[in-house]
mmCIF file of the C-alpha atoms, coordinates in Angstrom:
data_MODEL
# 
_entry.id   MODEL 
# 
loop_
_atom_site.group_PDB 
_atom_site.id 
_atom_site.type_symbol 
_atom_site.label_atom_id 
_atom_site.label_alt_id 
_atom_site.label_comp_id 
_atom_site.label_asym_id 
_atom_site.label_entity_id 
_atom_site.label_seq_id 
_atom_site.pdbx_PDB_ins_code 
_atom_site.Cartn_x 
_atom_site.Cartn_y 
_atom_site.Cartn_z 
_atom_site.occupancy 
_atom_site.B_iso_or_equiv 
_atom_site.pdbx_formal_charge 
_atom_site.auth_seq_id 
_atom_site.auth_comp_id 
_atom_site.auth_asym_id 
_atom_site.auth_atom_id 
_atom_site.pdbx_PDB_model_num 
ATOM 1   C CA . UNK A 1 1   ? 5.421   12.944 25.648  1.00 0.00 ? 1   UNK A CA 1 
ATOM 2   C CA . UNK A 1 2   ? 6.604   16.044 23.792  1.00 0.00 ? 2   UNK A CA 1 
ATOM 3   C CA . UNK A 1 3   ? 4.559   19.230 23.857  1.00 0.00 ? 3   UNK A CA 1 
ATOM 4   C CA . UNK A 1 4   ? 4.076   19.069 20.071  1.00 0.00 ? 4   UNK A CA 1 
ATOM 5   C CA . UNK A 1 5   ? 2.774   15.522 20.209  1.00 0.00 ? 5   UNK A CA 1 
ATOM 6   C CA . UNK A 1 6   ? 0.490   16.328 23.152  1.00 0.00 ? 6   UNK A CA 1 
ATOM 7   C CA . UNK A 1 7   ? -0.866  19.414 21.333  1.00 0.00 ? 7   UNK A CA 1 
ATOM 8   C CA . UNK A 1 8   ? -1.484  17.322 18.217  1.00 0.00 ? 8   UNK A CA 1 
ATOM 9   C CA . UNK A 1 9   ? -3.340  14.660 20.187  1.00 0.00 ? 9   UNK A CA 1 
ATOM 10  C CA . UNK A 1 10  ? -5.461  17.312 21.917  1.00 0.00 ? 10  UNK A CA 1 
ATOM 11  C CA . UNK A 1 11  ? -6.264  18.956 18.581  1.00 0.00 ? 11  UNK A CA 1 
ATOM 12  C CA . UNK A 1 12  ? -7.278  15.625 17.091  1.00 0.00 ? 12  UNK A CA 1 
ATOM 13  C CA . UNK A 1 13  ? -9.401  14.821 20.126  1.00 0.00 ? 13  UNK A CA 1 
ATOM 14  C CA . UNK A 1 14  ? -11.161 18.178 19.757  1.00 0.00 ? 14  UNK A CA 1 
ATOM 15  C CA . UNK A 1 15  ? -11.708 17.463 16.061  1.00 0.00 ? 15  UNK A CA 1 
ATOM 16  C CA . UNK A 1 16  ? -13.684 14.363 16.961  1.00 0.00 ? 16  UNK A CA 1 
ATOM 17  C CA . UNK A 1 17  ? -16.428 16.652 18.232  1.00 0.00 ? 17  UNK A CA 1 
ATOM 18  C CA . UNK A 1 18  ? -17.465 17.326 14.646  1.00 0.00 ? 18  UNK A CA 1 
ATOM 19  C CA . UNK A 1 19  ? -20.445 19.409 13.600  1.00 0.00 ? 19  UNK A CA 1 
ATOM 20  C CA . UNK A 1 20  ? -23.370 17.651 11.920  1.00 0.00 ? 20  UNK A CA 1 
ATOM 21  C CA . UNK A 1 21  ? -22.248 18.705 8.412   1.00 0.00 ? 21  UNK A CA 1 
ATOM 22  C CA . UNK A 1 22  ? -18.876 17.019 8.877   1.00 0.00 ? 22  UNK A CA 1 
ATOM 23  C CA . UNK A 1 23  ? -20.585 13.860 10.121  1.00 0.00 ? 23  UNK A CA 1 
ATOM 24  C CA . UNK A 1 24  ? -22.806 13.895 7.033   1.00 0.00 ? 24  UNK A CA 1 
ATOM 25  C CA . UNK A 1 25  ? -19.649 14.138 4.874   1.00 0.00 ? 25  UNK A CA 1 
ATOM 26  C CA . UNK A 1 26  ? -18.246 11.065 6.634   1.00 0.00 ? 26  UNK A CA 1 
ATOM 27  C CA . UNK A 1 27  ? -21.448 9.165  5.902   1.00 0.00 ? 27  UNK A CA 1 
ATOM 28  C CA . UNK A 1 28  ? -21.222 10.148 2.243   1.00 0.00 ? 28  UNK A CA 1 
ATOM 29  C CA . UNK A 1 29  ? -17.582 8.966  2.173   1.00 0.00 ? 29  UNK A CA 1 
ATOM 30  C CA . UNK A 1 30  ? -18.559 5.566  3.541   1.00 0.00 ? 30  UNK A CA 1 
ATOM 31  C CA . UNK A 1 31  ? -21.504 5.287  1.135   1.00 0.00 ? 31  UNK A CA 1 
ATOM 32  C CA . UNK A 1 32  ? -19.267 6.207  -1.808  1.00 0.00 ? 32  UNK A CA 1 
ATOM 33  C CA . UNK A 1 33  ? -16.633 3.719  -0.696  1.00 0.00 ? 33  UNK A CA 1 
ATOM 34  C CA . UNK A 1 34  ? -19.188 0.931  -0.278  1.00 0.00 ? 34  UNK A CA 1 
ATOM 35  C CA . UNK A 1 35  ? -20.601 1.530  -3.755  1.00 0.00 ? 35  UNK A CA 1 
ATOM 36  C CA . UNK A 1 36  ? -17.126 1.738  -5.328  1.00 0.00 ? 36  UNK A CA 1 
ATOM 37  C CA . UNK A 1 37  ? -16.148 -1.562 -3.663  1.00 0.00 ? 37  UNK A CA 1 
ATOM 38  C CA . UNK A 1 38  ? -19.382 -3.196 -4.842  1.00 0.00 ? 38  UNK A CA 1 
ATOM 39  C CA . UNK A 1 39  ? -18.666 -2.068 -8.421  1.00 0.00 ? 39  UNK A CA 1 
ATOM 40  C CA . UNK A 1 40  ? -15.094 -3.399 -8.213  1.00 0.00 ? 40  UNK A CA 1 
ATOM 41  C CA . UNK A 1 41  ? -13.603 0.095  -8.548  1.00 0.00 ? 41  UNK A CA 1 
ATOM 42  C CA . UNK A 1 42  ? -11.931 0.064  -5.129  1.00 0.00 ? 42  UNK A CA 1 
ATOM 43  C CA . UNK A 1 43  ? -10.653 -2.280 -2.460  1.00 0.00 ? 43  UNK A CA 1 
ATOM 44  C CA . UNK A 1 44  ? -12.303 -2.247 0.946   1.00 0.00 ? 44  UNK A CA 1 
ATOM 45  C CA . UNK A 1 45  ? -10.647 -0.119 3.616   1.00 0.00 ? 45  UNK A CA 1 
ATOM 46  C CA . UNK A 1 46  ? -9.682  -3.212 5.637   1.00 0.00 ? 46  UNK A CA 1 
ATOM 47  C CA . UNK A 1 47  ? -7.846  -4.655 2.610   1.00 0.00 ? 47  UNK A CA 1 
ATOM 48  C CA . UNK A 1 48  ? -6.072  -1.361 1.916   1.00 0.00 ? 48  UNK A CA 1 
ATOM 49  C CA . UNK A 1 49  ? -4.926  -1.138 5.533   1.00 0.00 ? 49  UNK A CA 1 
ATOM 50  C CA . UNK A 1 50  ? -3.676  -4.722 5.467   1.00 0.00 ? 50  UNK A CA 1 
ATOM 51  C CA . UNK A 1 51  ? -1.548  -3.891 2.431   1.00 0.00 ? 51  UNK A CA 1 
ATOM 52  C CA . UNK A 1 52  ? -0.167  -0.469 3.405   1.00 0.00 ? 52  UNK A CA 1 
ATOM 53  C CA . UNK A 1 53  ? -0.235  -0.130 7.192   1.00 0.00 ? 53  UNK A CA 1 
ATOM 54  C CA . UNK A 1 54  ? 3.491   -0.843 7.583   1.00 0.00 ? 54  UNK A CA 1 
ATOM 55  C CA . UNK A 1 55  ? 4.316   1.800  4.940   1.00 0.00 ? 55  UNK A CA 1 
ATOM 56  C CA . UNK A 1 56  ? 2.150   4.591  6.327   1.00 0.00 ? 56  UNK A CA 1 
ATOM 57  C CA . UNK A 1 57  ? 4.805   5.686  8.806   1.00 0.00 ? 57  UNK A CA 1 
ATOM 58  C CA . UNK A 1 58  ? 2.741   6.072  11.937  1.00 0.00 ? 58  UNK A CA 1 
ATOM 59  C CA . UNK A 1 59  ? -0.667  5.809  13.547  1.00 0.00 ? 59  UNK A CA 1 
ATOM 60  C CA . UNK A 1 60  ? -3.756  6.352  11.405  1.00 0.00 ? 60  UNK A CA 1 
ATOM 61  C CA . UNK A 1 61  ? -6.003  8.969  13.026  1.00 0.00 ? 61  UNK A CA 1 
ATOM 62  C CA . UNK A 1 62  ? -8.367  9.693  10.150  1.00 0.00 ? 62  UNK A CA 1 
ATOM 63  C CA . UNK A 1 63  ? -9.404  8.576  6.695   1.00 0.00 ? 63  UNK A CA 1 
ATOM 64  C CA . UNK A 1 64  ? -11.347 10.070 3.792   1.00 0.00 ? 64  UNK A CA 1 
ATOM 65  C CA . UNK A 1 65  ? -12.486 8.523  0.530   1.00 0.00 ? 65  UNK A CA 1 
ATOM 66  C CA . UNK A 1 66  ? -12.653 10.742 -2.531  1.00 0.00 ? 66  UNK A CA 1 
ATOM 67  C CA . UNK A 1 67  ? -12.415 10.906 -6.297  1.00 0.00 ? 67  UNK A CA 1 
ATOM 68  C CA . UNK A 1 68  ? -9.182  12.511 -7.543  1.00 0.00 ? 68  UNK A CA 1 
ATOM 69  C CA . UNK A 1 69  ? -8.070  12.659 -11.152 1.00 0.00 ? 69  UNK A CA 1 
ATOM 70  C CA . UNK A 1 70  ? -10.356 9.908  -12.395 1.00 0.00 ? 70  UNK A CA 1 
ATOM 71  C CA . UNK A 1 71  ? -9.552  7.456  -9.581  1.00 0.00 ? 71  UNK A CA 1 
ATOM 72  C CA . UNK A 1 72  ? -10.770 6.659  -6.085  1.00 0.00 ? 72  UNK A CA 1 
ATOM 73  C CA . UNK A 1 73  ? -8.303  7.578  -3.362  1.00 0.00 ? 73  UNK A CA 1 
ATOM 74  C CA . UNK A 1 74  ? -8.119  6.869  0.365   1.00 0.00 ? 74  UNK A CA 1 
ATOM 75  C CA . UNK A 1 75  ? -6.579  9.830  2.191   1.00 0.00 ? 75  UNK A CA 1 
ATOM 76  C CA . UNK A 1 76  ? -5.089  8.760  5.507   1.00 0.00 ? 76  UNK A CA 1 
ATOM 77  C CA . UNK A 1 77  ? -4.213  11.217 8.254   1.00 0.00 ? 77  UNK A CA 1 
ATOM 78  C CA . UNK A 1 78  ? -1.193  9.745  10.015  1.00 0.00 ? 78  UNK A CA 1 
ATOM 79  C CA . UNK A 1 79  ? 0.789   10.887 13.052  1.00 0.00 ? 79  UNK A CA 1 
ATOM 80  C CA . UNK A 1 80  ? 4.408   9.767  12.863  1.00 0.00 ? 80  UNK A CA 1 
ATOM 81  C CA . UNK A 1 81  ? 6.485   8.772  15.927  1.00 0.00 ? 81  UNK A CA 1 
ATOM 82  C CA . UNK A 1 82  ? 7.726   12.385 16.242  1.00 0.00 ? 82  UNK A CA 1 
ATOM 83  C CA . UNK A 1 83  ? 4.168   13.723 16.450  1.00 0.00 ? 83  UNK A CA 1 
ATOM 84  C CA . UNK A 1 84  ? 4.031   15.199 12.938  1.00 0.00 ? 84  UNK A CA 1 
ATOM 85  C CA . UNK A 1 85  ? 0.821   14.973 10.939  1.00 0.00 ? 85  UNK A CA 1 
ATOM 86  C CA . UNK A 1 86  ? 0.974   13.515 7.416   1.00 0.00 ? 86  UNK A CA 1 
ATOM 87  C CA . UNK A 1 87  ? -1.604  13.021 4.716   1.00 0.00 ? 87  UNK A CA 1 
ATOM 88  C CA . UNK A 1 88  ? -0.929  9.831  2.784   1.00 0.00 ? 88  UNK A CA 1 
ATOM 89  C CA . UNK A 1 89  ? -2.869  9.298  -0.435  1.00 0.00 ? 89  UNK A CA 1 
ATOM 90  C CA . UNK A 1 90  ? -3.436  5.684  -1.493  1.00 0.00 ? 90  UNK A CA 1 
ATOM 91  C CA . UNK A 1 91  ? -4.943  4.468  -4.774  1.00 0.00 ? 91  UNK A CA 1 
ATOM 92  C CA . UNK A 1 92  ? -8.140  2.678  -3.727  1.00 0.00 ? 92  UNK A CA 1 
ATOM 93  C CA . UNK A 1 93  ? -7.967  0.146  -6.575  1.00 0.00 ? 93  UNK A CA 1 
ATOM 94  C CA . UNK A 1 94  ? -4.316  -0.893 -6.274  1.00 0.00 ? 94  UNK A CA 1 
ATOM 95  C CA . UNK A 1 95  ? -3.230  0.075  -2.729  1.00 0.00 ? 95  UNK A CA 1 
ATOM 96  C CA . UNK A 1 96  ? -0.300  2.022  -4.232  1.00 0.00 ? 96  UNK A CA 1 
ATOM 97  C CA . UNK A 1 97  ? 0.849   4.983  -2.162  1.00 0.00 ? 97  UNK A CA 1 
ATOM 98  C CA . UNK A 1 98  ? 0.502   7.995  -4.456  1.00 0.00 ? 98  UNK A CA 1 
ATOM 99  C CA . UNK A 1 99  ? 1.716   10.898 -2.348  1.00 0.00 ? 99  UNK A CA 1 
ATOM 100 C CA . UNK A 1 100 ? 2.681   12.025 1.154   1.00 0.00 ? 100 UNK A CA 1 
ATOM 101 C CA . UNK A 1 101 ? 2.241   15.544 2.482   1.00 0.00 ? 101 UNK A CA 1 
ATOM 102 C CA . UNK A 1 102 ? 3.635   16.667 5.812   1.00 0.00 ? 102 UNK A CA 1 
ATOM 103 C CA . UNK A 1 103 ? 2.093   19.391 7.957   1.00 0.00 ? 103 UNK A CA 1 
# 
């Protein structure tokens, strides 16, 4: 395993020890997502992953659900095979990949 990939995995493991405020944000994300799915404004996370997993380009290590420009968006944190971190934005209603940002 490369040093970069190992450092990324260690950083992500450390990030899992989130403070209470970050955990509360995650709960709000899941509540928002549940309500949006119930209203028919978004697809469930499992359905989105079924549709886009092959196109994400790596392993999903995190997900957020947020409102951006009048639409619901799933933001996936993905580590590619070379150990680089990407943010992949997916339209929650259509499962269309909107944008990728590398870090």
